[in-house]
N, CA, C, O and CB atoms as a CASP TS submission, in Angstrom:
PFRMAT TS
TARGET T0000
AUTHOR 0000-0000-0000
METHOD Language model
MODEL 1
PARENT N/A
ATOM      1  N   UNK     1     -17.502  18.600 -18.003  1.00  0.00           N
ATOM      2  CA  UNK     1     -17.192  19.497 -16.486  1.00  0.00           C
ATOM      3  C   UNK     1     -15.909  19.631 -15.926  1.00  0.00           C
ATOM      4  O   UNK     1     -15.188  18.684 -15.610  1.00  0.00           O
ATOM      5  CB  UNK     1     -17.884  18.901 -15.280  1.00  0.00           C
ATOM      6  N   UNK     2     -15.576  21.085 -15.781  1.00  0.00           N
ATOM      7  CA  UNK     2     -14.941  21.240 -15.105  1.00  0.00           C
ATOM      8  C   UNK     2     -15.164  21.677 -12.993  1.00  0.00           C
ATOM      9  O   UNK     2     -15.882  22.482 -12.400  1.00  0.00           O
ATOM     10  CB  UNK     2     -14.478  21.960 -16.044  1.00  0.00           C
ATOM     11  N   UNK     3     -14.294  20.809 -12.594  1.00  0.00           N
ATOM     12  CA  UNK     3     -14.181  20.531 -11.284  1.00  0.00           C
ATOM     13  C   UNK     3     -12.995  21.041 -10.321  1.00  0.00           C
ATOM     14  O   UNK     3     -11.925  20.754 -10.858  1.00  0.00           O
ATOM     15  CB  UNK     3     -14.213  19.257 -11.285  1.00  0.00           C
ATOM     16  N   UNK     4     -12.813  21.664  -9.144  1.00  0.00           N
ATOM     17  CA  UNK     4     -12.008  21.780  -8.128  1.00  0.00           C
ATOM     18  C   UNK     4     -11.837  20.889  -7.094  1.00  0.00           C
ATOM     19  O   UNK     4     -12.412  20.574  -6.052  1.00  0.00           O
ATOM     20  CB  UNK     4     -12.241  22.710  -7.682  1.00  0.00           C
ATOM     21  N   UNK     5     -10.428  20.455  -7.995  1.00  0.00           N
ATOM     22  CA  UNK     5      -9.762  19.085  -6.352  1.00  0.00           C
ATOM     23  C   UNK     5      -9.619  19.955  -5.217  1.00  0.00           C
ATOM     24  O   UNK     5      -9.388  21.160  -5.111  1.00  0.00           O
ATOM     25  CB  UNK     5      -7.722  18.141  -6.484  1.00  0.00           C
ATOM     26  N   UNK     6      -9.881  18.729  -4.137  1.00  0.00           N
ATOM     27  CA  UNK     6      -9.230  19.080  -3.225  1.00  0.00           C
ATOM     28  C   UNK     6      -8.471  18.093  -2.288  1.00  0.00           C
ATOM     29  O   UNK     6      -8.500  17.027  -2.902  1.00  0.00           O
ATOM     30  CB  UNK     6      -9.987  19.766  -2.683  1.00  0.00           C
ATOM     31  N   UNK     7      -7.785  17.897  -1.077  1.00  0.00           N
ATOM     32  CA  UNK     7      -6.688  16.882  -0.671  1.00  0.00           C
ATOM     33  C   UNK     7      -7.242  17.023   0.480  1.00  0.00           C
ATOM     34  O   UNK     7      -7.967  17.953   0.831  1.00  0.00           O
ATOM     35  CB  UNK     7      -5.052  17.097  -0.825  1.00  0.00           C
ATOM     36  N   UNK     8      -6.762  15.679   1.376  1.00  0.00           N
ATOM     37  CA  UNK     8      -6.238  15.938   2.441  1.00  0.00           C
ATOM     38  C   UNK     8      -5.886  14.592   2.991  1.00  0.00           C
ATOM     39  O   UNK     8      -6.349  13.524   2.589  1.00  0.00           O
ATOM     40  CB  UNK     8      -7.051  16.762   3.213  1.00  0.00           C
ATOM     41  N   UNK     9      -4.837  14.792   4.149  1.00  0.00           N
ATOM     42  CA  UNK     9      -3.809  13.374   4.783  1.00  0.00           C
ATOM     43  C   UNK     9      -4.475  12.670   4.853  1.00  0.00           C
ATOM     44  O   UNK     9      -5.586  13.199   4.817  1.00  0.00           O
ATOM     45  CB  UNK     9      -3.066  13.237   6.076  1.00  0.00           C
ATOM     46  N   UNK    10      -4.569  11.228   4.984  1.00  0.00           N
ATOM     47  CA  UNK    10      -5.285  10.221   5.854  1.00  0.00           C
ATOM     48  C   UNK    10      -3.580   9.799   5.744  1.00  0.00           C
ATOM     49  O   UNK    10      -2.674  10.481   5.266  1.00  0.00           O
ATOM     50  CB  UNK    10      -6.892   9.059   5.231  1.00  0.00           C
ATOM     51  N   UNK    11      -3.495   8.168   6.484  1.00  0.00           N
ATOM     52  CA  UNK    11      -2.750   7.544   7.327  1.00  0.00           C
ATOM     53  C   UNK    11      -1.706   7.271   6.544  1.00  0.00           C
ATOM     54  O   UNK    11      -1.975   7.287   5.343  1.00  0.00           O
ATOM     55  CB  UNK    11      -3.311   6.485   7.968  1.00  0.00           C
ATOM     56  N   UNK    12      -0.480   6.999   6.860  1.00  0.00           N
ATOM     57  CA  UNK    12       0.419   6.549   6.093  1.00  0.00           C
ATOM     58  C   UNK    12       1.305   6.846   5.222  1.00  0.00           C
ATOM     59  O   UNK    12       2.055   6.099   4.594  1.00  0.00           O
ATOM     60  CB  UNK    12       0.090   6.071   5.740  1.00  0.00           C
ATOM     61  N   UNK    13       1.126   8.696   5.185  1.00  0.00           N
ATOM     62  CA  UNK    13       1.326   9.428   3.664  1.00  0.00           C
ATOM     63  C   UNK    13       0.279   9.297   2.666  1.00  0.00           C
ATOM     64  O   UNK    13       0.534   9.820   1.581  1.00  0.00           O
ATOM     65  CB  UNK    13       2.547   8.871   2.908  1.00  0.00           C
ATOM     66  N   UNK    14      -0.878   8.696   2.795  1.00  0.00           N
ATOM     67  CA  UNK    14      -1.599   8.365   1.793  1.00  0.00           C
ATOM     68  C   UNK    14      -2.480   9.811   1.668  1.00  0.00           C
ATOM     69  O   UNK    14      -2.414  10.521   2.672  1.00  0.00           O
ATOM     70  CB  UNK    14      -2.399   6.933   2.068  1.00  0.00           C
ATOM     71  N   UNK    15      -3.433  10.402   0.356  1.00  0.00           N
ATOM     72  CA  UNK    15      -3.999  11.368   0.933  1.00  0.00           C
ATOM     73  C   UNK    15      -5.423  11.166  -0.075  1.00  0.00           C
ATOM     74  O   UNK    15      -5.244  10.802  -1.237  1.00  0.00           O
ATOM     75  CB  UNK    15      -3.051  12.836   0.937  1.00  0.00           C
ATOM     76  N   UNK    16      -6.820  11.419   0.428  1.00  0.00           N
ATOM     77  CA  UNK    16      -7.600  11.603  -0.003  1.00  0.00           C
ATOM     78  C   UNK    16      -8.393  12.697  -0.966  1.00  0.00           C
ATOM     79  O   UNK    16      -8.269  13.860  -0.583  1.00  0.00           O
ATOM     80  CB  UNK    16      -7.787  11.354   0.685  1.00  0.00           C
ATOM     81  N   UNK    17      -9.146  12.506  -2.095  1.00  0.00           N
ATOM     82  CA  UNK    17      -9.316  13.895  -2.398  1.00  0.00           C
ATOM     83  C   UNK    17     -11.202  14.241  -2.562  1.00  0.00           C
ATOM     84  O   UNK    17     -12.187  13.752  -2.010  1.00  0.00           O
ATOM     85  CB  UNK    17      -8.320  14.181  -3.974  1.00  0.00           C
ATOM     86  N   UNK    18     -11.083  14.903  -3.202  1.00  0.00           N
ATOM     87  CA  UNK    18     -12.779  15.210  -3.347  1.00  0.00           C
ATOM     88  C   UNK    18     -12.327  16.067  -4.320  1.00  0.00           C
ATOM     89  O   UNK    18     -11.210  16.568  -4.446  1.00  0.00           O
ATOM     90  CB  UNK    18     -13.883  15.921  -1.975  1.00  0.00           C
ATOM     91  N   UNK    19     -13.768  16.237  -5.306  1.00  0.00           N
ATOM     92  CA  UNK    19     -13.767  17.105  -6.501  1.00  0.00           C
ATOM     93  C   UNK    19     -15.228  17.504  -6.367  1.00  0.00           C
ATOM     94  O   UNK    19     -16.198  16.871  -5.950  1.00  0.00           O
ATOM     95  CB  UNK    19     -13.322  16.365  -7.992  1.00  0.00           C
ATOM     96  N   UNK    20     -15.068  19.082  -6.973  1.00  0.00           N
ATOM     97  CA  UNK    20     -16.192  19.826  -6.136  1.00  0.00           C
ATOM     98  C   UNK    20     -16.728  20.364  -7.420  1.00  0.00           C
ATOM     99  O   UNK    20     -15.836  20.336  -8.268  1.00  0.00           O
ATOM    100  CB  UNK    20     -15.721  21.060  -4.847  1.00  0.00           C
ATOM    101  N   UNK    21     -18.025  20.919  -7.956  1.00  0.00           N
ATOM    102  CA  UNK    21     -17.801  21.320  -8.860  1.00  0.00           C
ATOM    103  C   UNK    21     -17.584  22.850  -8.752  1.00  0.00           C
ATOM    104  O   UNK    21     -17.804  23.519  -7.742  1.00  0.00           O
ATOM    105  CB  UNK    21     -18.622  20.849  -9.581  1.00  0.00           C
ATOM    106  N   UNK    22     -16.867  23.559 -10.595  1.00  0.00           N
ATOM    107  CA  UNK    22     -15.635  24.398 -10.207  1.00  0.00           C
ATOM    108  C   UNK    22     -16.881  25.587  -9.521  1.00  0.00           C
ATOM    109  O   UNK    22     -18.108  25.623  -9.428  1.00  0.00           O
ATOM    110  CB  UNK    22     -14.329  25.007 -11.819  1.00  0.00           C
ATOM    111  N   UNK    23     -15.896  26.331  -9.197  1.00  0.00           N
ATOM    112  CA  UNK    23     -16.380  27.602  -8.327  1.00  0.00           C
ATOM    113  C   UNK    23     -17.488  27.377  -7.210  1.00  0.00           C
ATOM    114  O   UNK    23     -18.155  28.331  -6.811  1.00  0.00           O
ATOM    115  CB  UNK    23     -16.998  28.692  -9.320  1.00  0.00           C
ATOM    116  N   UNK    24     -17.701  25.861  -6.628  1.00  0.00           N
ATOM    117  CA  UNK    24     -18.530  25.521  -5.722  1.00  0.00           C
ATOM    118  C   UNK    24     -17.900  25.774  -4.485  1.00  0.00           C
ATOM    119  O   UNK    24     -16.676  25.792  -4.363  1.00  0.00           O
ATOM    120  CB  UNK    24     -18.963  24.260  -5.880  1.00  0.00           C
ATOM    121  N   UNK    25     -18.496  25.922  -3.793  1.00  0.00           N
ATOM    122  CA  UNK    25     -17.722  25.512  -1.963  1.00  0.00           C
ATOM    123  C   UNK    25     -17.957  24.267  -1.909  1.00  0.00           C
ATOM    124  O   UNK    25     -18.816  23.618  -2.507  1.00  0.00           O
ATOM    125  CB  UNK    25     -18.471  26.228  -0.334  1.00  0.00           C
ATOM    126  N   UNK    26     -16.910  23.828  -0.929  1.00  0.00           N
ATOM    127  CA  UNK    26     -17.015  22.206  -0.016  1.00  0.00           C
ATOM    128  C   UNK    26     -18.530  22.679   0.755  1.00  0.00           C
ATOM    129  O   UNK    26     -18.958  23.643   1.389  1.00  0.00           O
ATOM    130  CB  UNK    26     -15.276  21.788   1.547  1.00  0.00           C
ATOM    131  N   UNK    27     -18.999  21.405   0.282  1.00  0.00           N
ATOM    132  CA  UNK    27     -19.825  21.138   0.731  1.00  0.00           C
ATOM    133  C   UNK    27     -20.052  20.765   2.565  1.00  0.00           C
ATOM    134  O   UNK    27     -19.211  20.028   3.080  1.00  0.00           O
ATOM    135  CB  UNK    27     -19.983  20.366  -0.149  1.00  0.00           C
ATOM    136  N   UNK    28     -21.224  21.325   3.453  1.00  0.00           N
ATOM    137  CA  UNK    28     -20.783  21.583   4.364  1.00  0.00           C
ATOM    138  C   UNK    28     -20.755  20.427   5.362  1.00  0.00           C
ATOM    139  O   UNK    28     -20.201  20.641   6.440  1.00  0.00           O
ATOM    140  CB  UNK    28     -21.310  22.596   4.644  1.00  0.00           C
ATOM    141  N   UNK    29     -21.269  19.273   5.138  1.00  0.00           N
ATOM    142  CA  UNK    29     -20.686  17.845   5.630  1.00  0.00           C
ATOM    143  C   UNK    29     -19.432  17.672   5.551  1.00  0.00           C
ATOM    144  O   UNK    29     -19.006  17.013   6.500  1.00  0.00           O
ATOM    145  CB  UNK    29     -21.148  16.740   4.967  1.00  0.00           C
ATOM    146  N   UNK    30     -18.295  18.137   4.470  1.00  0.00           N
ATOM    147  CA  UNK    30     -17.264  17.633   4.681  1.00  0.00           C
ATOM    148  C   UNK    30     -16.114  18.965   4.814  1.00  0.00           C
ATOM    149  O   UNK    30     -15.090  19.105   4.146  1.00  0.00           O
ATOM    150  CB  UNK    30     -17.098  16.564   3.591  1.00  0.00           C
ATOM    151  N   UNK    31     -16.661  19.903   5.933  1.00  0.00           N
ATOM    152  CA  UNK    31     -15.946  21.117   6.129  1.00  0.00           C
ATOM    153  C   UNK    31     -15.788  20.687   7.238  1.00  0.00           C
ATOM    154  O   UNK    31     -15.878  21.724   7.896  1.00  0.00           O
ATOM    155  CB  UNK    31     -16.459  22.483   5.933  1.00  0.00           C
ATOM    156  N   UNK    32     -15.591  19.792   8.028  1.00  0.00           N
ATOM    157  CA  UNK    32     -15.731  20.073   9.028  1.00  0.00           C
ATOM    158  C   UNK    32     -13.374  18.743   9.480  1.00  0.00           C
ATOM    159  O   UNK    32     -12.691  18.379  10.437  1.00  0.00           O
ATOM    160  CB  UNK    32     -17.933  19.543   9.628  1.00  0.00           C
ATOM    161  N   UNK    33     -13.356  18.687   7.655  1.00  0.00           N
ATOM    162  CA  UNK    33     -11.969  18.126   7.877  1.00  0.00           C
ATOM    163  C   UNK    33     -10.771  18.999   7.058  1.00  0.00           C
ATOM    164  O   UNK    33     -11.128  20.147   6.791  1.00  0.00           O
ATOM    165  CB  UNK    33     -11.983  16.518   7.350  1.00  0.00           C
ATOM    166  N   UNK    34      -9.747  18.725   6.729  1.00  0.00           N
ATOM    167  CA  UNK    34      -8.540  19.844   6.731  1.00  0.00           C
ATOM    168  C   UNK    34      -8.358  19.846   4.999  1.00  0.00           C
ATOM    169  O   UNK    34      -7.308  19.543   4.433  1.00  0.00           O
ATOM    170  CB  UNK    34      -6.823  19.260   7.787  1.00  0.00           C
ATOM    171  N   UNK    35      -9.327  20.160   4.471  1.00  0.00           N
ATOM    172  CA  UNK    35      -9.189  19.897   3.042  1.00  0.00           C
ATOM    173  C   UNK    35      -8.822  21.151   2.442  1.00  0.00           C
ATOM    174  O   UNK    35      -9.235  22.251   2.810  1.00  0.00           O
ATOM    175  CB  UNK    35     -10.445  19.327   2.397  1.00  0.00           C
ATOM    176  N   UNK    36      -7.602  20.809   0.999  1.00  0.00           N
ATOM    177  CA  UNK    36      -6.995  22.100   0.687  1.00  0.00           C
ATOM    178  C   UNK    36      -7.214  21.835  -0.870  1.00  0.00           C
ATOM    179  O   UNK    36      -7.643  20.842  -1.459  1.00  0.00           O
ATOM    180  CB  UNK    36      -5.312  22.386   1.280  1.00  0.00           C
ATOM    181  N   UNK    37      -6.764  23.079  -1.332  1.00  0.00           N
ATOM    182  CA  UNK    37      -6.893  23.146  -2.934  1.00  0.00           C
ATOM    183  C   UNK    37      -5.633  21.889  -3.543  1.00  0.00           C
ATOM    184  O   UNK    37      -4.525  21.731  -3.031  1.00  0.00           O
ATOM    185  CB  UNK    37      -6.449  25.086  -3.561  1.00  0.00           C
ATOM    186  N   UNK    38      -6.027  21.337  -4.396  1.00  0.00           N
ATOM    187  CA  UNK    38      -4.455  20.750  -4.711  1.00  0.00           C
ATOM    188  C   UNK    38      -4.642  21.330  -6.372  1.00  0.00           C
ATOM    189  O   UNK    38      -3.688  21.778  -7.008  1.00  0.00           O
ATOM    190  CB  UNK    38      -4.135  18.547  -4.460  1.00  0.00           C
ATOM    191  N   UNK    39      -6.263  21.213  -7.009  1.00  0.00           N
ATOM    192  CA  UNK    39      -6.347  21.743  -8.540  1.00  0.00           C
ATOM    193  C   UNK    39      -7.763  22.311  -8.766  1.00  0.00           C
ATOM    194  O   UNK    39      -8.814  21.670  -8.746  1.00  0.00           O
ATOM    195  CB  UNK    39      -6.066  20.484  -9.696  1.00  0.00           C
ATOM    196  N   UNK    40      -7.592  23.686  -8.996  1.00  0.00           N
ATOM    197  CA  UNK    40      -8.357  24.410 -10.087  1.00  0.00           C
ATOM    198  C   UNK    40      -9.250  24.043 -11.629  1.00  0.00           C
ATOM    199  O   UNK    40      -8.912  23.389 -12.615  1.00  0.00           O
ATOM    200  CB  UNK    40      -7.424  25.137 -10.414  1.00  0.00           C
ATOM    201  N   UNK    41      -9.972  24.472 -11.439  1.00  0.00           N
ATOM    202  CA  UNK    41     -10.392  24.169 -13.269  1.00  0.00           C
ATOM    203  C   UNK    41     -10.084  22.636 -13.697  1.00  0.00           C
ATOM    204  O   UNK    41      -9.698  22.367 -14.834  1.00  0.00           O
ATOM    205  CB  UNK    41      -9.237  25.259 -14.507  1.00  0.00           C
ATOM    206  N   UNK    42     -10.256  21.792 -12.839  1.00  0.00           N
ATOM    207  CA  UNK    42      -9.359  20.620 -13.710  1.00  0.00           C
ATOM    208  C   UNK    42     -10.966  19.837 -14.653  1.00  0.00           C
ATOM    209  O   UNK    42     -12.056  19.348 -14.353  1.00  0.00           O
ATOM    210  CB  UNK    42      -8.229  19.069 -12.187  1.00  0.00           C
ATOM    211  N   UNK    43     -10.176  20.147 -15.856  1.00  0.00           N
ATOM    212  CA  UNK    43     -11.449  19.142 -16.265  1.00  0.00           C
ATOM    213  C   UNK    43     -11.883  17.794 -16.714  1.00  0.00           C
ATOM    214  O   UNK    43     -10.909  17.145 -17.094  1.00  0.00           O
ATOM    215  CB  UNK    43     -11.878  19.530 -17.001  1.00  0.00           C
ATOM    216  N   UNK    44     -13.241  17.008 -16.822  1.00  0.00           N
ATOM    217  CA  UNK    44     -13.562  15.817 -16.197  1.00  0.00           C
ATOM    218  C   UNK    44     -14.339  15.416 -17.788  1.00  0.00           C
ATOM    219  O   UNK    44     -15.410  15.937 -18.100  1.00  0.00           O
ATOM    220  CB  UNK    44     -14.574  15.937 -14.517  1.00  0.00           C
ATOM    221  N   UNK    45     -13.682  14.519 -18.611  1.00  0.00           N
ATOM    222  CA  UNK    45     -14.992  14.255 -19.986  1.00  0.00           C
ATOM    223  C   UNK    45     -15.851  13.495 -19.439  1.00  0.00           C
ATOM    224  O   UNK    45     -15.647  12.559 -18.666  1.00  0.00           O
ATOM    225  CB  UNK    45     -14.578  13.410 -21.511  1.00  0.00           C
ATOM    226  N   UNK    46     -17.215  14.056 -20.002  1.00  0.00           N
ATOM    227  CA  UNK    46     -18.535  13.673 -19.965  1.00  0.00           C
ATOM    228  C   UNK    46     -18.637  12.508 -19.627  1.00  0.00           C
ATOM    229  O   UNK    46     -19.530  12.270 -18.815  1.00  0.00           O
ATOM    230  CB  UNK    46     -19.180  13.826 -21.001  1.00  0.00           C
ATOM    231  N   UNK    47     -17.756  11.325 -20.122  1.00  0.00           N
ATOM    232  CA  UNK    47     -18.015   9.771 -20.265  1.00  0.00           C
ATOM    233  C   UNK    47     -16.887   9.368 -19.183  1.00  0.00           C
ATOM    234  O   UNK    47     -16.787   8.142 -19.124  1.00  0.00           O
ATOM    235  CB  UNK    47     -17.758   9.037 -22.014  1.00  0.00           C
ATOM    236  N   UNK    48     -16.149   9.936 -18.448  1.00  0.00           N
ATOM    237  CA  UNK    48     -14.918   9.643 -17.287  1.00  0.00           C
ATOM    238  C   UNK    48     -15.823   8.496 -16.446  1.00  0.00           C
ATOM    239  O   UNK    48     -17.049   8.603 -16.459  1.00  0.00           O
ATOM    240  CB  UNK    48     -14.361  11.313 -16.105  1.00  0.00           C
ATOM    241  N   UNK    49     -15.243   7.514 -15.793  1.00  0.00           N
ATOM    242  CA  UNK    49     -15.855   6.670 -14.905  1.00  0.00           C
ATOM    243  C   UNK    49     -14.765   6.809 -13.786  1.00  0.00           C
ATOM    244  O   UNK    49     -14.915   6.846 -12.564  1.00  0.00           O
ATOM    245  CB  UNK    49     -16.170   5.153 -15.492  1.00  0.00           C
ATOM    246  N   UNK    50     -14.089   6.847 -14.237  1.00  0.00           N
ATOM    247  CA  UNK    50     -12.843   7.478 -12.915  1.00  0.00           C
ATOM    248  C   UNK    50     -12.148   8.458 -13.109  1.00  0.00           C
ATOM    249  O   UNK    50     -12.132   9.065 -14.180  1.00  0.00           O
ATOM    250  CB  UNK    50     -11.685   6.631 -12.517  1.00  0.00           C
ATOM    251  N   UNK    51     -11.145   8.906 -11.617  1.00  0.00           N
ATOM    252  CA  UNK    51     -10.363   9.789 -11.789  1.00  0.00           C
ATOM    253  C   UNK    51      -8.942   9.058 -11.690  1.00  0.00           C
ATOM    254  O   UNK    51      -8.288   9.273 -10.670  1.00  0.00           O
ATOM    255  CB  UNK    51     -10.665  10.873 -10.875  1.00  0.00           C
ATOM    256  N   UNK    52      -8.517   8.372 -12.482  1.00  0.00           N
ATOM    257  CA  UNK    52      -8.016   8.285 -12.048  1.00  0.00           C
ATOM    258  C   UNK    52      -6.697   8.432 -10.703  1.00  0.00           C
ATOM    259  O   UNK    52      -6.503   7.899  -9.610  1.00  0.00           O
ATOM    260  CB  UNK    52      -8.338   8.214 -12.638  1.00  0.00           C
ATOM    261  N   UNK    53      -6.077   9.365 -11.465  1.00  0.00           N
ATOM    262  CA  UNK    53      -5.250  10.261 -10.366  1.00  0.00           C
ATOM    263  C   UNK    53      -5.582  10.284  -8.656  1.00  0.00           C
ATOM    264  O   UNK    53      -4.775  10.449  -7.741  1.00  0.00           O
ATOM    265  CB  UNK    53      -5.477  11.794 -10.851  1.00  0.00           C
ATOM    266  N   UNK    54      -6.725  10.109  -8.599  1.00  0.00           N
ATOM    267  CA  UNK    54      -7.335  11.084  -7.347  1.00  0.00           C
ATOM    268  C   UNK    54      -8.409   9.395  -7.147  1.00  0.00           C
ATOM    269  O   UNK    54      -8.843   9.313  -5.999  1.00  0.00           O
ATOM    270  CB  UNK    54      -8.447  13.262  -7.954  1.00  0.00           C
ATOM    271  N   UNK    55      -8.653   8.682  -7.684  1.00  0.00           N
ATOM    272  CA  UNK    55      -9.108   7.075  -7.152  1.00  0.00           C
ATOM    273  C   UNK    55     -10.534   7.420  -6.511  1.00  0.00           C
ATOM    274  O   UNK    55     -11.013   7.040  -5.443  1.00  0.00           O
ATOM    275  CB  UNK    55      -7.888   6.247  -5.770  1.00  0.00           C
ATOM    276  N   UNK    56     -11.205   8.492  -7.769  1.00  0.00           N
ATOM    277  CA  UNK    56     -12.432   8.649  -7.684  1.00  0.00           C
ATOM    278  C   UNK    56     -13.602   8.122  -8.211  1.00  0.00           C
ATOM    279  O   UNK    56     -14.312   8.992  -8.716  1.00  0.00           O
ATOM    280  CB  UNK    56     -12.474   9.458  -7.834  1.00  0.00           C
ATOM    281  N   UNK    57     -14.114   6.822  -8.275  1.00  0.00           N
ATOM    282  CA  UNK    57     -14.973   6.381  -8.963  1.00  0.00           C
ATOM    283  C   UNK    57     -16.516   7.114  -9.520  1.00  0.00           C
ATOM    284  O   UNK    57     -17.107   7.961  -8.850  1.00  0.00           O
ATOM    285  CB  UNK    57     -15.064   5.394  -8.291  1.00  0.00           C
ATOM    286  N   UNK    58     -16.860   6.755 -10.461  1.00  0.00           N
ATOM    287  CA  UNK    58     -18.365   7.403 -10.922  1.00  0.00           C
ATOM    288  C   UNK    58     -18.267   9.106 -10.532  1.00  0.00           C
ATOM    289  O   UNK    58     -18.949   9.711  -9.705  1.00  0.00           O
ATOM    290  CB  UNK    58     -19.878   6.534  -9.864  1.00  0.00           C
ATOM    291  N   UNK    59     -17.427   9.520 -11.219  1.00  0.00           N
ATOM    292  CA  UNK    59     -17.589  11.435 -10.597  1.00  0.00           C
ATOM    293  C   UNK    59     -18.541  12.099 -10.729  1.00  0.00           C
ATOM    294  O   UNK    59     -18.765  13.030  -9.956  1.00  0.00           O
ATOM    295  CB  UNK    59     -16.778  12.523 -11.172  1.00  0.00           C
ATOM    296  N   UNK    60     -19.400  11.771 -11.809  1.00  0.00           N
ATOM    297  CA  UNK    60     -20.641  12.150 -12.599  1.00  0.00           C
ATOM    298  C   UNK    60     -21.634  11.401 -11.566  1.00  0.00           C
ATOM    299  O   UNK    60     -22.613  12.043 -11.184  1.00  0.00           O
ATOM    300  CB  UNK    60     -20.693  11.565 -14.367  1.00  0.00           C
ATOM    301  N   UNK    61     -21.519  10.606 -11.279  1.00  0.00           N
ATOM    302  CA  UNK    61     -22.864  10.129 -10.534  1.00  0.00           C
ATOM    303  C   UNK    61     -22.886  10.220  -8.929  1.00  0.00           C
ATOM    304  O   UNK    61     -23.905   9.972  -8.284  1.00  0.00           O
ATOM    305  CB  UNK    61     -23.130   8.561 -10.902  1.00  0.00           C
ATOM    306  N   UNK    62     -21.724  10.582  -8.376  1.00  0.00           N
ATOM    307  CA  UNK    62     -21.416  10.646  -7.142  1.00  0.00           C
ATOM    308  C   UNK    62     -21.464  12.236  -6.861  1.00  0.00           C
ATOM    309  O   UNK    62     -21.992  12.522  -5.787  1.00  0.00           O
ATOM    310  CB  UNK    62     -20.082   9.907  -6.880  1.00  0.00           C
ATOM    311  N   UNK    63     -20.951  13.444  -7.729  1.00  0.00           N
ATOM    312  CA  UNK    63     -21.701  14.700  -7.814  1.00  0.00           C
ATOM    313  C   UNK    63     -22.875  14.858  -8.380  1.00  0.00           C
ATOM    314  O   UNK    63     -23.188  16.043  -8.491  1.00  0.00           O
ATOM    315  CB  UNK    63     -21.086  15.518  -8.346  1.00  0.00           C
ATOM    316  N   UNK    64     -23.654  14.088  -8.786  1.00  0.00           N
ATOM    317  CA  UNK    64     -25.768  14.457  -9.084  1.00  0.00           C
ATOM    318  C   UNK    64     -26.027  13.701  -7.553  1.00  0.00           C
ATOM    319  O   UNK    64     -27.107  14.097  -7.114  1.00  0.00           O
ATOM    320  CB  UNK    64     -27.027  13.144 -11.068  1.00  0.00           C
ATOM    321  N   UNK    65     -25.635  13.132  -6.999  1.00  0.00           N
ATOM    322  CA  UNK    65     -25.981  12.425  -5.836  1.00  0.00           C
ATOM    323  C   UNK    65     -25.706  13.160  -4.649  1.00  0.00           C
ATOM    324  O   UNK    65     -26.659  13.459  -3.929  1.00  0.00           O
ATOM    325  CB  UNK    65     -25.338  11.200  -5.783  1.00  0.00           C
ATOM    326  N   UNK    66     -24.589  13.488  -4.343  1.00  0.00           N
ATOM    327  CA  UNK    66     -24.221  14.193  -3.256  1.00  0.00           C
ATOM    328  C   UNK    66     -23.363  15.817  -3.840  1.00  0.00           C
ATOM    329  O   UNK    66     -23.090  16.588  -2.920  1.00  0.00           O
ATOM    330  CB  UNK    66     -23.208  13.047  -2.320  1.00  0.00           C
ATOM    331  N   UNK    67     -23.037  16.205  -5.054  1.00  0.00           N
ATOM    332  CA  UNK    67     -22.501  17.703  -5.190  1.00  0.00           C
ATOM    333  C   UNK    67     -21.579  17.457  -5.000  1.00  0.00           C
ATOM    334  O   UNK    67     -20.847  18.447  -5.015  1.00  0.00           O
ATOM    335  CB  UNK    67     -22.841  18.820  -4.488  1.00  0.00           C
ATOM    336  N   UNK    68     -20.854  16.136  -4.694  1.00  0.00           N
ATOM    337  CA  UNK    68     -19.446  16.207  -4.675  1.00  0.00           C
ATOM    338  C   UNK    68     -18.941  14.642  -5.185  1.00  0.00           C
ATOM    339  O   UNK    68     -19.695  13.712  -4.895  1.00  0.00           O
ATOM    340  CB  UNK    68     -18.914  16.669  -3.084  1.00  0.00           C
ATOM    341  N   UNK    69     -17.825  14.374  -5.852  1.00  0.00           N
ATOM    342  CA  UNK    69     -17.057  13.331  -5.887  1.00  0.00           C
ATOM    343  C   UNK    69     -16.345  13.041  -5.014  1.00  0.00           C
ATOM    344  O   UNK    69     -15.671  14.062  -4.876  1.00  0.00           O
ATOM    345  CB  UNK    69     -16.469  13.301  -6.683  1.00  0.00           C
ATOM    346  N   UNK    70     -15.763  11.813  -3.772  1.00  0.00           N
ATOM    347  CA  UNK    70     -14.917  12.020  -2.862  1.00  0.00           C
ATOM    348  C   UNK    70     -14.030  10.417  -3.889  1.00  0.00           C
ATOM    349  O   UNK    70     -14.458   9.719  -4.808  1.00  0.00           O
ATOM    350  CB  UNK    70     -15.643  12.028  -0.893  1.00  0.00           C
ATOM    351  N   UNK    71     -12.721  10.413  -3.134  1.00  0.00           N
ATOM    352  CA  UNK    71     -11.978   8.857  -3.684  1.00  0.00           C
ATOM    353  C   UNK    71     -12.766   8.083  -2.537  1.00  0.00           C
ATOM    354  O   UNK    71     -13.405   8.549  -1.594  1.00  0.00           O
ATOM    355  CB  UNK    71      -9.843   8.636  -3.569  1.00  0.00           C
ATOM    356  N   UNK    72     -12.557   6.925  -2.855  1.00  0.00           N
ATOM    357  CA  UNK    72     -12.698   5.766  -2.511  1.00  0.00           C
ATOM    358  C   UNK    72     -11.521   4.720  -1.664  1.00  0.00           C
ATOM    359  O   UNK    72     -10.847   3.880  -2.260  1.00  0.00           O
ATOM    360  CB  UNK    72     -13.052   5.368  -3.656  1.00  0.00           C
ATOM    361  N   UNK    73     -11.457   4.933  -0.395  1.00  0.00           N
ATOM    362  CA  UNK    73     -10.195   4.660  -0.011  1.00  0.00           C
ATOM    363  C   UNK    73     -10.094   3.217   0.226  1.00  0.00           C
ATOM    364  O   UNK    73      -9.002   3.159   0.791  1.00  0.00           O
ATOM    365  CB  UNK    73      -9.818   5.437   1.125  1.00  0.00           C
ATOM    366  N   UNK    74     -10.363   2.478   0.184  1.00  0.00           N
ATOM    367  CA  UNK    74     -11.098   1.088  -0.492  1.00  0.00           C
ATOM    368  C   UNK    74      -9.964   0.224  -1.376  1.00  0.00           C
ATOM    369  O   UNK    74      -9.581  -0.944  -1.315  1.00  0.00           O
ATOM    370  CB  UNK    74     -12.505   1.591  -1.686  1.00  0.00           C
ATOM    371  N   UNK    75      -9.694   1.099  -2.030  1.00  0.00           N
ATOM    372  CA  UNK    75      -8.513   1.292  -3.240  1.00  0.00           C
ATOM    373  C   UNK    75      -7.473   1.732  -3.251  1.00  0.00           C
ATOM    374  O   UNK    75      -6.670   1.474  -4.148  1.00  0.00           O
ATOM    375  CB  UNK    75      -8.712   1.889  -4.107  1.00  0.00           C
ATOM    376  N   UNK    76      -7.244   2.427  -2.362  1.00  0.00           N
ATOM    377  CA  UNK    76      -5.943   2.779  -1.851  1.00  0.00           C
ATOM    378  C   UNK    76      -5.142   1.975  -0.754  1.00  0.00           C
ATOM    379  O   UNK    76      -4.034   2.365  -0.388  1.00  0.00           O
ATOM    380  CB  UNK    76      -6.101   4.007  -1.379  1.00  0.00           C
TER
END
């Protein structure tokens, strides 16, 4: 699967990340924040359980459930 990765600034110079299937728009429930494009068309392996560079766990499951996958800030 290919995804577009967006980022937004959090506190203490930390960023959270949002992965959206390539070419899809950011879902409405997250458009009220300042997401900026980080990477376009990033390849995610079919068996990926985590995207370590973006602190996103279970990207495929999150995308299937919500239409996007987001950083778990508890791990940062």
